[in-house]
PDB file of N, CA, C and O in Angstrom:
ATOM      1  N   MET A   1       3.650  17.447   5.901  1.00  0.00           N
ATOM      2  CA  MET A   1       2.516  16.643   5.481  1.00  0.00           C
ATOM      3  C   MET A   1       1.871  17.195   4.212  1.00  0.00           C
ATOM      4  O   MET A   1       1.316  16.426   3.427  1.00  0.00           O
ATOM      5  N   ILE A   2       1.930  18.489   3.996  1.00  0.00           N
ATOM      6  CA  ILE A   2       1.335  19.083   2.802  1.00  0.00           C
ATOM      7  C   ILE A   2       1.993  18.517   1.547  1.00  0.00           C
ATOM      8  O   ILE A   2       1.295  18.175   0.591  1.00  0.00           O
ATOM      9  N   GLY A   3       3.322  18.412   1.530  1.00  0.00           N
ATOM     10  CA  GLY A   3       4.023  17.857   0.382  1.00  0.00           C
ATOM     11  C   GLY A   3       3.575  16.452   0.069  1.00  0.00           C
ATOM     12  O   GLY A   3       3.408  16.092  -1.096  1.00  0.00           O
ATOM     13  N   PHE A   4       3.383  15.669   1.085  1.00  0.00           N
ATOM     14  CA  PHE A   4       2.901  14.296   0.915  1.00  0.00           C
ATOM     15  C   PHE A   4       1.543  14.294   0.220  1.00  0.00           C
ATOM     16  O   PHE A   4       1.318  13.515  -0.706  1.00  0.00           O
ATOM     17  N   LEU A   5       0.648  15.156   0.662  1.00  0.00           N
ATOM     18  CA  LEU A   5      -0.684  15.192   0.071  1.00  0.00           C
ATOM     19  C   LEU A   5      -0.637  15.610  -1.396  1.00  0.00           C
ATOM     20  O   LEU A   5      -1.444  15.137  -2.196  1.00  0.00           O
ATOM     21  N   GLN A   6       0.281  16.477  -1.755  1.00  0.00           N
ATOM     22  CA  GLN A   6       0.374  16.927  -3.139  1.00  0.00           C
ATOM     23  C   GLN A   6       0.888  15.820  -4.050  1.00  0.00           C
ATOM     24  O   GLN A   6       0.614  15.829  -5.250  1.00  0.00           O
ATOM     25  N   GLU A   7       1.624  14.875  -3.499  1.00  0.00           N
ATOM     26  CA  GLU A   7       2.185  13.812  -4.320  1.00  0.00           C
ATOM     27  C   GLU A   7       1.203  12.675  -4.578  1.00  0.00           C
ATOM     28  O   GLU A   7       1.404  11.889  -5.503  1.00  0.00           O
ATOM     29  N   VAL A   8       0.159  12.577  -3.787  1.00  0.00           N
ATOM     30  CA  VAL A   8      -0.798  11.484  -3.940  1.00  0.00           C
ATOM     31  C   VAL A   8      -1.633  11.717  -5.186  1.00  0.00           C
ATOM     32  O   VAL A   8      -2.206  12.789  -5.376  1.00  0.00           O
ATOM     33  N   ARG A   9      -1.694  10.699  -6.028  1.00  0.00           N
ATOM     34  CA  ARG A   9      -2.479  10.798  -7.252  1.00  0.00           C
ATOM     35  C   ARG A   9      -3.964  10.843  -6.928  1.00  0.00           C
ATOM     36  O   ARG A   9      -4.419  10.246  -5.952  1.00  0.00           O
ATOM     37  N   LEU A  10      -4.700  11.548  -7.748  1.00  0.00           N
ATOM     38  CA  LEU A  10      -6.143  11.623  -7.589  1.00  0.00           C
ATOM     39  C   LEU A  10      -6.730  10.217  -7.646  1.00  0.00           C
ATOM     40  O   LEU A  10      -6.418   9.449  -8.557  1.00  0.00           O
ATOM     41  N   GLY A  11      -7.562   9.884  -6.697  1.00  0.00           N
ATOM     42  CA  GLY A  11      -8.204   8.581  -6.694  1.00  0.00           C
ATOM     43  C   GLY A  11      -7.435   7.507  -5.947  1.00  0.00           C
ATOM     44  O   GLY A  11      -7.944   6.398  -5.790  1.00  0.00           O
ATOM     45  N   MET A  12      -6.239   7.794  -5.484  1.00  0.00           N
ATOM     46  CA  MET A  12      -5.479   6.806  -4.720  1.00  0.00           C
ATOM     47  C   MET A  12      -6.070   6.712  -3.324  1.00  0.00           C
ATOM     48  O   MET A  12      -6.251   7.726  -2.650  1.00  0.00           O
ATOM     49  N   LYS A  13      -6.368   5.509  -2.896  1.00  0.00           N
ATOM     50  CA  LYS A  13      -6.871   5.323  -1.537  1.00  0.00           C
ATOM     51  C   LYS A  13      -5.687   5.332  -0.583  1.00  0.00           C
ATOM     52  O   LYS A  13      -4.696   4.639  -0.812  1.00  0.00           O
ATOM     53  N   VAL A  14      -5.787   6.116   0.489  1.00  0.00           N
ATOM     54  CA  VAL A  14      -4.717   6.224   1.475  1.00  0.00           C
ATOM     55  C   VAL A  14      -5.203   5.643   2.795  1.00  0.00           C
ATOM     56  O   VAL A  14      -6.255   6.027   3.307  1.00  0.00           O
ATOM     57  N   ILE A  15      -4.427   4.718   3.334  1.00  0.00           N
ATOM     58  CA  ILE A  15      -4.722   4.114   4.635  1.00  0.00           C
ATOM     59  C   ILE A  15      -3.620   4.525   5.591  1.00  0.00           C
ATOM     60  O   ILE A  15      -2.492   4.040   5.499  1.00  0.00           O
ATOM     61  N   ASP A  16      -3.948   5.415   6.506  1.00  0.00           N
ATOM     62  CA  ASP A  16      -2.980   5.848   7.511  1.00  0.00           C
ATOM     63  C   ASP A  16      -3.179   4.952   8.731  1.00  0.00           C
ATOM     64  O   ASP A  16      -4.086   5.170   9.535  1.00  0.00           O
ATOM     65  N   ALA A  17      -2.321   3.947   8.856  1.00  0.00           N
ATOM     66  CA  ALA A  17      -2.466   2.939   9.900  1.00  0.00           C
ATOM     67  C   ALA A  17      -1.411   3.087  10.995  1.00  0.00           C
ATOM     68  O   ALA A  17      -1.131   2.133  11.720  1.00  0.00           O
ATOM     69  N   ARG A  18      -0.832   4.270  11.115  1.00  0.00           N
ATOM     70  CA  ARG A  18       0.239   4.473  12.091  1.00  0.00           C
ATOM     71  C   ARG A  18      -0.209   4.250  13.524  1.00  0.00           C
ATOM     72  O   ARG A  18       0.598   3.843  14.359  1.00  0.00           O
ATOM     73  N   ASP A  19      -1.457   4.501  13.828  1.00  0.00           N
ATOM     74  CA  ASP A  19      -1.923   4.352  15.203  1.00  0.00           C
ATOM     75  C   ASP A  19      -2.688   3.052  15.438  1.00  0.00           C
ATOM     76  O   ASP A  19      -3.277   2.862  16.502  1.00  0.00           O
ATOM     77  N   LEU A  20      -2.683   2.163  14.457  1.00  0.00           N
ATOM     78  CA  LEU A  20      -3.416   0.907  14.580  1.00  0.00           C
ATOM     79  C   LEU A  20      -2.490  -0.229  15.006  1.00  0.00           C
ATOM     80  O   LEU A  20      -1.313  -0.246  14.647  1.00  0.00           O
ATOM     81  N   GLU A  21      -3.017  -1.160  15.760  1.00  0.00           N
ATOM     82  CA  GLU A  21      -2.262  -2.337  16.190  1.00  0.00           C
ATOM     83  C   GLU A  21      -2.525  -3.489  15.226  1.00  0.00           C
ATOM     84  O   GLU A  21      -3.620  -3.601  14.675  1.00  0.00           O
ATOM     85  N   PRO A  22      -1.514  -4.355  15.019  1.00  0.00           N
ATOM     86  CA  PRO A  22      -1.728  -5.534  14.182  1.00  0.00           C
ATOM     87  C   PRO A  22      -2.854  -6.389  14.771  1.00  0.00           C
ATOM     88  O   PRO A  22      -2.976  -6.464  15.994  1.00  0.00           O
ATOM     89  N   PRO A  23      -3.655  -7.016  13.965  1.00  0.00           N
ATOM     90  CA  PRO A  23      -3.559  -7.142  12.498  1.00  0.00           C
ATOM     91  C   PRO A  23      -4.388  -6.117  11.726  1.00  0.00           C
ATOM     92  O   PRO A  23      -4.571  -6.267  10.518  1.00  0.00           O
ATOM     93  N   GLU A  24      -4.891  -5.083  12.392  1.00  0.00           N
ATOM     94  CA  GLU A  24      -5.793  -4.148  11.726  1.00  0.00           C
ATOM     95  C   GLU A  24      -5.215  -3.498  10.466  1.00  0.00           C
ATOM     96  O   GLU A  24      -5.938  -3.412   9.473  1.00  0.00           O
ATOM     97  N   PRO A  25      -3.949  -3.031  10.439  1.00  0.00           N
ATOM     98  CA  PRO A  25      -3.430  -2.467   9.179  1.00  0.00           C
ATOM     99  C   PRO A  25      -3.461  -3.484   8.030  1.00  0.00           C
ATOM    100  O   PRO A  25      -3.818  -3.146   6.901  1.00  0.00           O
ATOM    101  N   PHE A  26      -3.086  -4.728   8.330  1.00  0.00           N
ATOM    102  CA  PHE A  26      -3.103  -5.785   7.311  1.00  0.00           C
ATOM    103  C   PHE A  26      -4.530  -6.010   6.802  1.00  0.00           C
ATOM    104  O   PHE A  26      -4.762  -6.102   5.596  1.00  0.00           O
ATOM    105  N   GLU A  27      -5.472  -6.095   7.726  1.00  0.00           N
ATOM    106  CA  GLU A  27      -6.865  -6.324   7.339  1.00  0.00           C
ATOM    107  C   GLU A  27      -7.393  -5.182   6.479  1.00  0.00           C
ATOM    108  O   GLU A  27      -8.083  -5.416   5.487  1.00  0.00           O
ATOM    109  N   ARG A  28      -7.073  -3.960   6.855  1.00  0.00           N
ATOM    110  CA  ARG A  28      -7.560  -2.801   6.083  1.00  0.00           C
ATOM    111  C   ARG A  28      -6.968  -2.760   4.682  1.00  0.00           C
ATOM    112  O   ARG A  28      -7.676  -2.472   3.716  1.00  0.00           O
ATOM    113  N   VAL A  29      -5.674  -3.046   4.566  1.00  0.00           N
ATOM    114  CA  VAL A  29      -5.073  -2.984   3.235  1.00  0.00           C
ATOM    115  C   VAL A  29      -5.572  -4.141   2.369  1.00  0.00           C
ATOM    116  O   VAL A  29      -5.770  -3.958   1.168  1.00  0.00           O
ATOM    117  N   MET A  30      -5.776  -5.314   2.941  1.00  0.00           N
ATOM    118  CA  MET A  30      -6.285  -6.436   2.149  1.00  0.00           C
ATOM    119  C   MET A  30      -7.701  -6.151   1.658  1.00  0.00           C
ATOM    120  O   MET A  30      -8.049  -6.497   0.529  1.00  0.00           O
ATOM    121  N   GLU A  31      -8.508  -5.529   2.490  1.00  0.00           N
ATOM    122  CA  GLU A  31      -9.862  -5.153   2.072  1.00  0.00           C
ATOM    123  C   GLU A  31      -9.805  -4.117   0.949  1.00  0.00           C
ATOM    124  O   GLU A  31     -10.554  -4.210  -0.023  1.00  0.00           O
ATOM    125  N   ALA A  32      -8.923  -3.138   1.082  1.00  0.00           N
ATOM    126  CA  ALA A  32      -8.819  -2.075   0.079  1.00  0.00           C
ATOM    127  C   ALA A  32      -8.337  -2.595  -1.270  1.00  0.00           C
ATOM    128  O   ALA A  32      -8.819  -2.148  -2.311  1.00  0.00           O
ATOM    129  N   ILE A  33      -7.396  -3.531  -1.264  1.00  0.00           N
ATOM    130  CA  ILE A  33      -6.863  -4.018  -2.546  1.00  0.00           C
ATOM    131  C   ILE A  33      -7.734  -5.100  -3.164  1.00  0.00           C
ATOM    132  O   ILE A  33      -7.584  -5.410  -4.346  1.00  0.00           O
ATOM    133  N   SER A  34      -8.644  -5.682  -2.386  1.00  0.00           N
ATOM    134  CA  SER A  34      -9.471  -6.763  -2.927  1.00  0.00           C
ATOM    135  C   SER A  34     -10.348  -6.292  -4.076  1.00  0.00           C
ATOM    136  O   SER A  34     -10.656  -7.079  -4.971  1.00  0.00           O
ATOM    137  N   ASP A  35     -10.758  -5.027  -4.074  1.00  0.00           N
ATOM    138  CA  ASP A  35     -11.579  -4.515  -5.174  1.00  0.00           C
ATOM    139  C   ASP A  35     -10.850  -3.442  -5.982  1.00  0.00           C
ATOM    140  O   ASP A  35     -11.473  -2.593  -6.619  1.00  0.00           O
ATOM    141  N   LEU A  36      -9.519  -3.498  -5.943  1.00  0.00           N
ATOM    142  CA  LEU A  36      -8.696  -2.546  -6.678  1.00  0.00           C
ATOM    143  C   LEU A  36      -8.750  -2.870  -8.172  1.00  0.00           C
ATOM    144  O   LEU A  36      -8.515  -4.006  -8.585  1.00  0.00           O
ATOM    145  N   GLU A  37      -9.061  -1.867  -8.959  1.00  0.00           N
ATOM    146  CA  GLU A  37      -9.108  -2.061 -10.404  1.00  0.00           C
ATOM    147  C   GLU A  37      -7.724  -1.873 -11.007  1.00  0.00           C
ATOM    148  O   GLU A  37      -6.844  -1.263 -10.399  1.00  0.00           O
ATOM    149  N   GLN A  38      -7.543  -2.408 -12.217  1.00  0.00           N
ATOM    150  CA  GLN A  38      -6.275  -2.239 -12.917  1.00  0.00           C
ATOM    151  C   GLN A  38      -5.970  -0.751 -13.022  1.00  0.00           C
ATOM    152  O   GLN A  38      -6.814   0.026 -13.467  1.00  0.00           O
ATOM    153  N   GLY A  39      -4.774  -0.351 -12.616  1.00  0.00           N
ATOM    154  CA  GLY A  39      -4.374   1.044 -12.646  1.00  0.00           C
ATOM    155  C   GLY A  39      -4.638   1.777 -11.339  1.00  0.00           C
ATOM    156  O   GLY A  39      -4.114   2.870 -11.124  1.00  0.00           O
ATOM    157  N   GLY A  40      -5.449   1.183 -10.459  1.00  0.00           N
ATOM    158  CA  GLY A  40      -5.723   1.799  -9.166  1.00  0.00           C
ATOM    159  C   GLY A  40      -4.576   1.543  -8.196  1.00  0.00           C
ATOM    160  O   GLY A  40      -3.797   0.607  -8.377  1.00  0.00           O
ATOM    161  N   GLN A  41      -4.480   2.370  -7.179  1.00  0.00           N
ATOM    162  CA  GLN A  41      -3.406   2.223  -6.196  1.00  0.00           C
ATOM    163  C   GLN A  41      -3.930   2.487  -4.797  1.00  0.00           C
ATOM    164  O   GLN A  41      -4.884   3.238  -4.593  1.00  0.00           O
ATOM    165  N   VAL A  42      -3.275   1.846  -3.842  1.00  0.00           N
ATOM    166  CA  VAL A  42      -3.542   2.066  -2.427  1.00  0.00           C
ATOM    167  C   VAL A  42      -2.220   2.432  -1.776  1.00  0.00           C
ATOM    168  O   VAL A  42      -1.197   1.802  -2.041  1.00  0.00           O
ATOM    169  N   MET A  43      -2.240   3.456  -0.919  1.00  0.00           N
ATOM    170  CA  MET A  43      -1.045   3.794  -0.153  1.00  0.00           C
ATOM    171  C   MET A  43      -1.296   3.457   1.308  1.00  0.00           C
ATOM    172  O   MET A  43      -2.286   3.892   1.897  1.00  0.00           O
ATOM    173  N   LEU A  44      -0.393   2.682   1.882  1.00  0.00           N
ATOM    174  CA  LEU A  44      -0.432   2.316   3.289  1.00  0.00           C
ATOM    175  C   LEU A  44       0.666   3.089   4.000  1.00  0.00           C
ATOM    176  O   LEU A  44       1.815   3.079   3.558  1.00  0.00           O
ATOM    177  N   ILE A  45       0.324   3.762   5.105  1.00  0.00           N
ATOM    178  CA  ILE A  45       1.299   4.518   5.885  1.00  0.00           C
ATOM    179  C   ILE A  45       1.415   3.861   7.248  1.00  0.00           C
ATOM    180  O   ILE A  45       0.421   3.694   7.955  1.00  0.00           O
ATOM    181  N   LEU A  46       2.643   3.486   7.615  1.00  0.00           N
ATOM    182  CA  LEU A  46       2.897   2.802   8.886  1.00  0.00           C
ATOM    183  C   LEU A  46       4.139   3.365   9.555  1.00  0.00           C
ATOM    184  O   LEU A  46       4.945   4.047   8.922  1.00  0.00           O
ATOM    185  N   ASN A  47       4.284   3.075  10.828  1.00  0.00           N
ATOM    186  CA  ASN A  47       5.500   3.435  11.567  1.00  0.00           C
ATOM    187  C   ASN A  47       6.477   2.272  11.644  1.00  0.00           C
ATOM    188  O   ASN A  47       7.467   2.347  12.372  1.00  0.00           O
ATOM    189  N   ARG A  48       6.221   1.219  10.920  1.00  0.00           N
ATOM    190  CA  ARG A  48       7.121   0.065  10.858  1.00  0.00           C
ATOM    191  C   ARG A  48       6.991  -0.546   9.468  1.00  0.00           C
ATOM    192  O   ARG A  48       5.961  -0.396   8.810  1.00  0.00           O
ATOM    193  N   GLU A  49       8.029  -1.228   9.031  1.00  0.00           N
ATOM    194  CA  GLU A  49       7.985  -1.852   7.717  1.00  0.00           C
ATOM    195  C   GLU A  49       7.196  -3.150   7.804  1.00  0.00           C
ATOM    196  O   GLU A  49       7.499  -3.994   8.648  1.00  0.00           O
ATOM    197  N   PRO A  50       6.181  -3.331   6.944  1.00  0.00           N
ATOM    198  CA  PRO A  50       5.306  -4.505   7.022  1.00  0.00           C
ATOM    199  C   PRO A  50       5.852  -5.704   6.243  1.00  0.00           C
ATOM    200  O   PRO A  50       5.273  -6.108   5.235  1.00  0.00           O
ATOM    201  N   LEU A  51       6.946  -6.261   6.704  1.00  0.00           N
ATOM    202  CA  LEU A  51       7.612  -7.345   5.970  1.00  0.00           C
ATOM    203  C   LEU A  51       6.681  -8.514   5.627  1.00  0.00           C
ATOM    204  O   LEU A  51       6.737  -8.993   4.495  1.00  0.00           O
ATOM    205  N   PRO A  52       5.828  -9.000   6.540  1.00  0.00           N
ATOM    206  CA  PRO A  52       4.934 -10.115   6.167  1.00  0.00           C
ATOM    207  C   PRO A  52       3.962  -9.752   5.040  1.00  0.00           C
ATOM    208  O   PRO A  52       3.569 -10.619   4.260  1.00  0.00           O
ATOM    209  N   LEU A  53       3.578  -8.486   4.952  1.00  0.00           N
ATOM    210  CA  LEU A  53       2.650  -8.057   3.906  1.00  0.00           C
ATOM    211  C   LEU A  53       3.264  -8.223   2.523  1.00  0.00           C
ATOM    212  O   LEU A  53       2.556  -8.573   1.579  1.00  0.00           O
ATOM    213  N   TYR A  54       4.547  -7.984   2.383  1.00  0.00           N
ATOM    214  CA  TYR A  54       5.195  -8.056   1.075  1.00  0.00           C
ATOM    215  C   TYR A  54       5.023  -9.428   0.429  1.00  0.00           C
ATOM    216  O   TYR A  54       4.729  -9.530  -0.762  1.00  0.00           O
ATOM    217  N   ARG A  55       5.205 -10.462   1.209  1.00  0.00           N
ATOM    218  CA  ARG A  55       5.070 -11.830   0.667  1.00  0.00           C
ATOM    219  C   ARG A  55       3.638 -12.099   0.206  1.00  0.00           C
ATOM    220  O   ARG A  55       3.423 -12.691  -0.852  1.00  0.00           O
ATOM    221  N   VAL A  56       2.669 -11.665   0.996  1.00  0.00           N
ATOM    222  CA  VAL A  56       1.260 -11.850   0.633  1.00  0.00           C
ATOM    223  C   VAL A  56       0.956 -11.097  -0.662  1.00  0.00           C
ATOM    224  O   VAL A  56       0.266 -11.622  -1.536  1.00  0.00           O
ATOM    225  N   LEU A  57       1.458  -9.892  -0.789  1.00  0.00           N
ATOM    226  CA  LEU A  57       1.239  -9.118  -2.012  1.00  0.00           C
ATOM    227  C   LEU A  57       1.841  -9.820  -3.220  1.00  0.00           C
ATOM    228  O   LEU A  57       1.196  -9.928  -4.263  1.00  0.00           O
ATOM    229  N   GLN A  58       3.074 -10.298  -3.084  1.00  0.00           N
ATOM    230  CA  GLN A  58       3.740 -10.995  -4.191  1.00  0.00           C
ATOM    231  C   GLN A  58       2.971 -12.247  -4.598  1.00  0.00           C
ATOM    232  O   GLN A  58       2.774 -12.498  -5.787  1.00  0.00           O
ATOM    233  N   LEU A  59       2.543 -13.023  -3.627  1.00  0.00           N
ATOM    234  CA  LEU A  59       1.825 -14.267  -3.918  1.00  0.00           C
ATOM    235  C   LEU A  59       0.483 -14.027  -4.593  1.00  0.00           C
ATOM    236  O   LEU A  59      -0.040 -14.908  -5.275  1.00  0.00           O
ATOM    237  N   ASN A  60      -0.071 -12.841  -4.403  1.00  0.00           N
ATOM    238  CA  ASN A  60      -1.386 -12.530  -4.962  1.00  0.00           C
ATOM    239  C   ASN A  60      -1.327 -11.601  -6.170  1.00  0.00           C
ATOM    240  O   ASN A  60      -2.354 -11.077  -6.602  1.00  0.00           O
ATOM    241  N   GLY A  61      -0.136 -11.396  -6.714  1.00  0.00           N
ATOM    242  CA  GLY A  61      -0.002 -10.663  -7.967  1.00  0.00           C
ATOM    243  C   GLY A  61      -0.031  -9.151  -7.869  1.00  0.00           C
ATOM    244  O   GLY A  61      -0.360  -8.470  -8.841  1.00  0.00           O
ATOM    245  N   TYR A  62       0.313  -8.615  -6.692  1.00  0.00           N
ATOM    246  CA  TYR A  62       0.367  -7.166  -6.529  1.00  0.00           C
ATOM    247  C   TYR A  62       1.808  -6.684  -6.586  1.00  0.00           C
ATOM    248  O   TYR A  62       2.737  -7.408  -6.226  1.00  0.00           O
ATOM    249  N   GLN A  63       1.978  -5.454  -7.044  1.00  0.00           N
ATOM    250  CA  GLN A  63       3.277  -4.803  -7.032  1.00  0.00           C
ATOM    251  C   GLN A  63       3.255  -3.749  -5.937  1.00  0.00           C
ATOM    252  O   GLN A  63       2.196  -3.222  -5.595  1.00  0.00           O
ATOM    253  N   TYR A  64       4.424  -3.441  -5.389  1.00  0.00           N
ATOM    254  CA  TYR A  64       4.471  -2.423  -4.349  1.00  0.00           C
ATOM    255  C   TYR A  64       5.798  -1.694  -4.401  1.00  0.00           C
ATOM    256  O   TYR A  64       6.803  -2.209  -4.892  1.00  0.00           O
ATOM    257  N   LYS A  65       5.768  -0.483  -3.880  1.00  0.00           N
ATOM    258  CA  LYS A  65       6.980   0.315  -3.748  1.00  0.00           C
ATOM    259  C   LYS A  65       6.961   0.920  -2.355  1.00  0.00           C
ATOM    260  O   LYS A  65       5.986   1.561  -1.962  1.00  0.00           O
ATOM    261  N   THR A  66       8.034   0.718  -1.614  1.00  0.00           N
ATOM    262  CA  THR A  66       8.131   1.219  -0.248  1.00  0.00           C
ATOM    263  C   THR A  66       9.111   2.382  -0.192  1.00  0.00           C
ATOM    264  O   THR A  66      10.205   2.321  -0.754  1.00  0.00           O
ATOM    265  N   THR A  67       8.701   3.434   0.492  1.00  0.00           N
ATOM    266  CA  THR A  67       9.575   4.574   0.746  1.00  0.00           C
ATOM    267  C   THR A  67       9.688   4.734   2.254  1.00  0.00           C
ATOM    268  O   THR A  67       8.681   4.861   2.951  1.00  0.00           O
ATOM    269  N   ALA A  68      10.932   4.726   2.759  1.00  0.00           N
ATOM    270  CA  ALA A  68      11.190   4.931   4.187  1.00  0.00           C
ATOM    271  C   ALA A  68      11.606   6.379   4.396  1.00  0.00           C
ATOM    272  O   ALA A  68      12.347   6.944   3.592  1.00  0.00           O
ATOM    273  N   PHE A  69      11.125   6.974   5.483  1.00  0.00           N
ATOM    274  CA  PHE A  69      11.416   8.365   5.791  1.00  0.00           C
ATOM    275  C   PHE A  69      12.217   8.457   7.085  1.00  0.00           C
ATOM    276  O   PHE A  69      12.119   7.572   7.934  1.00  0.00           O
ATOM    277  N   PRO A  70      13.007   9.516   7.245  1.00  0.00           N
ATOM    278  CA  PRO A  70      13.849   9.672   8.441  1.00  0.00           C
ATOM    279  C   PRO A  70      13.056   9.674   9.756  1.00  0.00           C
ATOM    280  O   PRO A  70      13.597   9.328  10.806  1.00  0.00           O
ATOM    281  N   ASP A  71      11.777  10.062   9.700  1.00  0.00           N
ATOM    282  CA  ASP A  71      10.973  10.092  10.925  1.00  0.00           C
ATOM    283  C   ASP A  71      10.453   8.708  11.324  1.00  0.00           C
ATOM    284  O   ASP A  71       9.708   8.583  12.297  1.00  0.00           O
ATOM    285  N   GLY A  72      10.845   7.663  10.574  1.00  0.00           N
ATOM    286  CA  GLY A  72      10.426   6.303  10.897  1.00  0.00           C
ATOM    287  C   GLY A  72       9.164   5.857  10.174  1.00  0.00           C
ATOM    288  O   GLY A  72       8.709   4.729  10.359  1.00  0.00           O
ATOM    289  N   ARG A  73       8.604   6.720   9.363  1.00  0.00           N
ATOM    290  CA  ARG A  73       7.387   6.416   8.613  1.00  0.00           C
ATOM    291  C   ARG A  73       7.728   5.618   7.352  1.00  0.00           C
ATOM    292  O   ARG A  73       8.751   5.852   6.708  1.00  0.00           O
ATOM    293  N   PHE A  74       6.857   4.682   7.019  1.00  0.00           N
ATOM    294  CA  PHE A  74       6.961   3.935   5.770  1.00  0.00           C
ATOM    295  C   PHE A  74       5.699   4.175   4.966  1.00  0.00           C
ATOM    296  O   PHE A  74       4.591   4.079   5.492  1.00  0.00           O
ATOM    297  N   GLU A  75       5.867   4.485   3.692  1.00  0.00           N
ATOM    298  CA  GLU A  75       4.744   4.627   2.778  1.00  0.00           C
ATOM    299  C   GLU A  75       4.880   3.543   1.726  1.00  0.00           C
ATOM    300  O   GLU A  75       5.881   3.475   1.012  1.00  0.00           O
ATOM    301  N   ILE A  76       3.868   2.701   1.639  1.00  0.00           N
ATOM    302  CA  ILE A  76       3.878   1.592   0.700  1.00  0.00           C
ATOM    303  C   ILE A  76       2.755   1.824  -0.296  1.00  0.00           C
ATOM    304  O   ILE A  76       1.582   1.857   0.075  1.00  0.00           O
ATOM    305  N   VAL A  77       3.120   1.987  -1.569  1.00  0.00           N
ATOM    306  CA  VAL A  77       2.128   2.149  -2.631  1.00  0.00           C
ATOM    307  C   VAL A  77       1.949   0.789  -3.289  1.00  0.00           C
ATOM    308  O   VAL A  77       2.912   0.165  -3.736  1.00  0.00           O
ATOM    309  N   ILE A  78       0.704   0.344  -3.339  1.00  0.00           N
ATOM    310  CA  ILE A  78       0.366  -0.998  -3.832  1.00  0.00           C
ATOM    311  C   ILE A  78      -0.505  -0.863  -5.071  1.00  0.00           C
ATOM    312  O   ILE A  78      -1.435  -0.056  -5.111  1.00  0.00           O
ATOM    313  N   ALA A  79      -0.188  -1.671  -6.087  1.00  0.00           N
ATOM    314  CA  ALA A  79      -0.976  -1.685  -7.322  1.00  0.00           C
ATOM    315  C   ALA A  79      -1.139  -3.123  -7.786  1.00  0.00           C
ATOM    316  O   ALA A  79      -0.309  -3.983  -7.492  1.00  0.00           O
ATOM    317  N   ARG A  80      -2.202  -3.366  -8.502  1.00  0.00           N
ATOM    318  CA  ARG A  80      -2.414  -4.697  -9.084  1.00  0.00           C
ATOM    319  C   ARG A  80      -1.361  -4.900 -10.158  1.00  0.00           C
ATOM    320  O   ARG A  80      -1.087  -3.994 -10.945  1.00  0.00           O
ATOM    321  N   GLY A  81      -0.780  -6.070 -10.190  1.00  0.00           N
ATOM    322  CA  GLY A  81       0.244  -6.381 -11.191  1.00  0.00           C
ATOM    323  C   GLY A  81      -0.391  -6.551 -12.559  1.00  0.00           C
ATOM    324  O   GLY A  81      -1.613  -6.508 -12.695  1.00  0.00           O
ATOM    325  N   PRO A  82       0.447  -6.744 -13.577  1.00  0.00           N
ATOM    326  CA  PRO A  82      -0.071  -6.953 -14.928  1.00  0.00           C
ATOM    327  C   PRO A  82      -1.005  -8.164 -14.967  1.00  0.00           C
ATOM    328  O   PRO A  82      -0.804  -9.140 -14.245  1.00  0.00           O
ATOM    329  N   ALA A  83      -2.011  -8.085 -15.807  1.00  0.00           N
ATOM    330  CA  ALA A  83      -2.941  -9.204 -15.959  1.00  0.00           C
ATOM    331  C   ALA A  83      -2.184 -10.438 -16.423  1.00  0.00           C
ATOM    332  O   ALA A  83      -1.214 -10.328 -17.173  1.00  0.00           O
ATOM    333  N   HIS A  84      -2.616 -11.596 -15.986  1.00  0.00           N
ATOM    334  CA  HIS A  84      -1.968 -12.859 -16.357  1.00  0.00           C
ATOM    335  C   HIS A  84      -1.974 -12.996 -17.884  1.00  0.00           C
ATOM    336  O   HIS A  84      -3.012 -12.841 -18.528  1.00  0.00           O
ATOM    337  N   GLY A  85      -0.821 -13.283 -18.440  1.00  0.00           N
ATOM    338  CA  GLY A  85      -0.679 -13.438 -19.880  1.00  0.00           C
ATOM    339  C   GLY A  85      -0.477 -12.126 -20.621  1.00  0.00           C
ATOM    340  O   GLY A  85      -0.341 -12.119 -21.845  1.00  0.00           O
ATOM    341  N   ALA A  86      -0.457 -11.024 -19.898  1.00  0.00           N
ATOM    342  CA  ALA A  86      -0.251  -9.723 -20.559  1.00  0.00           C
ATOM    343  C   ALA A  86       1.209  -9.589 -20.952  1.00  0.00           C
ATOM    344  O   ALA A  86       2.094 -10.102 -20.267  1.00  0.00           O
ATOM    345  N   SER A  87       1.460  -8.898 -22.057  1.00  0.00           N
ATOM    346  CA  SER A  87       2.855  -8.691 -22.453  1.00  0.00           C
ATOM    347  C   SER A  87       3.284  -7.278 -22.245  1.00  0.00           C
ATOM    348  O   SER A  87       4.431  -6.933 -22.528  1.00  0.00           O
TER     349      SER A  87
END
């Protein structure tokens, strides 16, 4: 766990939702990203891959990167996508 903490960028909000039941992880991440500024990131940690969340993120202009670990943990880093019309 120490290595994980060292990799998190300063200011990144981390939501450890491994012990939460649906829909609470979804609700928490949607609340966290609703006021995310350009360049800000949220990391969601779960024990299952949140497939329905990916579609919602795409439809709302967010980018994400998922890392799966051998222990069954998924870490999803979410960021606001480029501003509309940005090149």
